[in-house]
C-alpha positions as CSV (number, residue, x, y, z in Angstrom):
1,E,17.7,-26.8,30.9
2,K,20.8,-25.3,29.4
3,A,24.0,-26.5,31.1
4,L,27.0,-24.1,31.5
5,L,30.5,-25.3,30.7
6,T,31.7,-23.7,34.0
7,D,29.2,-25.7,36.0
8,W,30.0,-28.9,34.3
9,A,33.8,-28.4,34.7
10,C,33.3,-27.6,38.4
11,D,31.1,-30.7,38.9
12,C,33.7,-32.9,37.2
13,F,36.5,-31.4,39.5
14,M,34.5,-31.7,42.7
15,E,33.6,-35.4,41.8
16,G,37.3,-36.1,41.0
17,K,36.5,-36.8,37.4
18,I,38.8,-34.3,35.7
19,D,39.9,-36.8,33.1
20,V,36.4,-36.4,31.6
21,L,37.3,-32.7,30.9
22,V,40.1,-33.7,28.6
23,E,38.8,-37.0,27.2
24,N,40.9,-38.4,24.4
25,D,43.7,-35.9,25.0
26,E,46.6,-38.2,25.8
27,E,49.0,-35.4,26.4
28,A,46.9,-33.9,29.1
29,L,46.0,-37.2,30.7
30,S,49.7,-38.2,30.8
31,D,50.5,-35.5,33.4
32,Y,47.6,-35.7,35.8
33,V,49.2,-33.5,38.5
34,R,49.8,-30.7,36.0
35,L,46.2,-31.1,34.7
36,Q,44.8,-30.9,38.2
37,K,46.9,-27.8,38.9
38,C,45.6,-26.1,35.7
39,I,42.0,-26.9,36.6
40,N,42.4,-25.6,40.1
41,I,43.7,-22.3,38.7
42,A,40.9,-22.1,36.1
43,I,38.3,-22.5,38.9
44,W,39.9,-19.7,40.8
45,C,39.8,-17.5,37.6
46,I,36.0,-17.9,37.2
47,H,35.2,-17.1,40.8
48,E,31.9,-15.2,41.1
49,Q,33.5,-12.5,43.3
50,T,35.9,-10.7,41.0
51,E,38.1,-9.6,43.9
52,M,38.8,-13.3,44.7
53,R,40.1,-14.0,41.2
54,P,43.9,-14.2,40.9
55,T,45.7,-11.6,38.9
56,M,47.4,-12.7,35.7
57,G,50.8,-12.2,37.4
58,L,49.7,-14.6,40.2
59,V,48.3,-17.1,37.7
60,M,51.7,-17.1,36.0
61,Q,53.5,-17.7,39.3
62,M,51.1,-20.5,40.1
63,L,51.6,-22.1,36.7
64,E,55.4,-21.8,37.0
65,G,55.3,-23.3,40.5
66,F,56.6,-20.2,42.4
67,V,53.3,-20.0,44.3
68,E,51.3,-22.8,45.7
69,V,47.8,-23.2,44.2
70,P,45.2,-23.1,47.0
71,N,42.2,-25.4,46.9
72,P,39.5,-23.9,44.7
73,P,36.4,-22.3,46.3
74,S,33.2,-24.1,46.9
75,P,31.2,-24.5,43.7
76,F,28.2,-22.4,45.0
77,L,30.4,-19.3,44.6
78,I,30.7,-19.6,40.9
79,R,27.2,-21.0,40.0
80,S,25.7,-17.7,39.1
81,M,28.1,-16.7,36.4
82,P,26.4,-14.6,33.7
């Protein structure tokens, strides 16, 4: 069975193993809070329902810390990505 990168990344996130996503990247691992924020945003950006995805403007506000990043959706909502 062919594994999808998005499924694997979501599984890692939901299992609390986001360090696996950036294995051997010391810069990313050195700022775990920022890494987690970026992955939260990324999961929102691949949401199955396009109307639930943040706009690029909102993504920028989340990355810059002007807007709080909500918890990402349940993984079942993004499992059927084409």
